[in-house]
C-alpha positions, 0 to 999 in steps of 0.5 A: 286158945290154950289147946291151939297154942299147945299144938302150935308149940310143937311146930316152933323152929330154931329160927322162931326161938332165935327171933323170940330171944331177940324180942326178949332182949328188946323187952329187957332194953325197954325195962332197963334203959327206958323204964317201960313195960318190957315188951319187945317185937321183931319183924322178919320178912324171909330171913331178914329183920325188917323192923325192931320195936319195944314199948316206948309209950312213956318215953314218947308220951304216945299211947300208940308206941307199943312194941309192935307199932314201933316195929311196923313203923321201922319196917315201913321206913326200911321198905318204903311201904306200909305193907309187909305181906307175909312177914312174921312178927315175934312179940313177947306179949300177945298183941292188943286190939290196936296192934292187932288191927295195925298188923291186919292192915300191914298184911302180916302173915304170921304172929308168934307171941310169947305170953298171953294177955288175959286182959286185952289180948287180941290174938285169942285170949280176949278177942280174935282180931287177927283171925276174924272172918270179918277181915279180908286178911287173916293172920296165922297165930302161934302163941306160947313160945318162950312164954315163961321167960316173958311172963316172968319179966313182966311179973317182976317189972310190975312187982317192982313198981308196987 
């Protein structure tokens, strides 16, 4: 996966960086305002933000309230549709298996993530859920955009809790 990510890194646009910086702001909000694990997500269709999300598991007492799911829910409400065909999700941490399958069901076109998740990542680190040939829909995956910023935020968050 690292080799694939390195190749993809060269193809990130200024627009990609803009939306990932917004996702990092949402991750900081999760950390600072809600004492949640700092993960943020921005869902974009065309050039319009259709959903924003940040981790809210603790706040909502909901194990499914990951940043990606929150962004999908917001977009679903905005669009009055559970499908976001061709949309791009920018997320500060590689999606887990739960989020990856929700993204497949929503027909997301592309996922851009910052930091890899070597324990539960489902975009190539541990599982290849987003690109599995077993699904009738596969998602383009580009990882590593602003990875250091995201990794640092996560590391410092968990260090402060020990």
